[in-house]
PADRENFI-418866 format. One record per residue (C-alpha): x, z, y; residue in one letter. Coordinates in steps of 0.001 Angstrom, whole numbers, plus 524288, in hexadecimal, padded with zeros to 5 digits. Layout:
% PADRENFI-418866
XZYA
...
//
This chain:
% PADRENFI-418866
E25F0BD70167C81X
E2F3DBCF6F674DFX
E35CEBD7EE66B0BX
E42F1BD1B2662D9X
E4652BD6CF657C7X
E5395BD3FB650B5X
E5836BD83D64289X
E6506BD6A063E06X
E6887BCCC66379EX
E6ED1BD4AB62D00X
E6480BD9DD62972X
E5F30BCCB4620A4X
E507FBCDE5624AAX
E4BB4BC3DC61FEBX
E42B4BBBDA62AACX
E3518BBE8B62391X
E396FBCD0362541X
E3865BC99163388X
E2DF0BC388635C4X
E26FDBCCC562E6DX
E2DFBBD6E9637B1X
E2966BCE20643D1X
E1C66BCB6B63D7CX
E1684BDBA263CBDX
E1F2BBDEEC649E7X
E15EBBD3E164FD7X
E08DCBDA3B64744X
E0DB0BE81F64D83X
E1312BE4D865D20X
E0714BDC4965CFAX
DFE75BE3B26601DX
E014CBECA866A70X
E0C2EBE15467050X
E04F0BD30F66FA0X
E0C97BCC9167B8EX
E1A39BCE37670EEX
E2699BC6C6668D7X
E2E0BBCB1565DB9X
E3A94BC55565A3CX
E42C2BC8B165069X
E4DF1BC3D464BB3X
E5B20BC690643B2X
E6760BC84D64CB5X
E7326BCFE76491CX
E6C34BDC8864E1DX
E5F7BBE40464B4DX
E59C9BE4BE657F2X
E4CAABE7D7660E3X
E49E3BE03A66D04X
E3C21BE33367681X
E3826BDF3868175X
E2F99BDB0768A7CX
E2AC8BE981688FAX
E2943BF34F69510X
E2706C01166917BX
E2F7FC08DF68850X
E23A7C0C6368179X
E1FCFBFD9267C3DX
E2EF3BFC8367807X
E2DECC08CB66F8DX
E1F4CC04A36687DX
E2502BF824666E3X
E3227BFEA76605CX
E2B40C07926592CX
E220EBFBF165375X
E2B67BF4DE65025X
E33ADC005A64849X
E2634C01E4641EFX
E249BBF28B63DBCX
E324BBF53D63822X
E3253C020A63277X
E2610BFE6462B03X
E2976BF31A62226X
E1C06BEF5061BB4X
E1DEBBE2CC625EEX
E2C17BE04D61C60X
E2788BD59761205X
//
């Protein structure tokens, strides 16, 4: 599985915040999806792209985890 997250560069999010987000996502997703890769980068818009998942329920599960991590700002330093 591969997850690519694009963050709008106009949001002025620091690299340390992006690194913390990646670390938290790995911590939450790796137990269920050990063969995964995450890429977080700045771009012209916000977006999430998932690839390598065959079943819709897996896609929904991953998106739910992504959302819960994003909304829980305890990882944000």
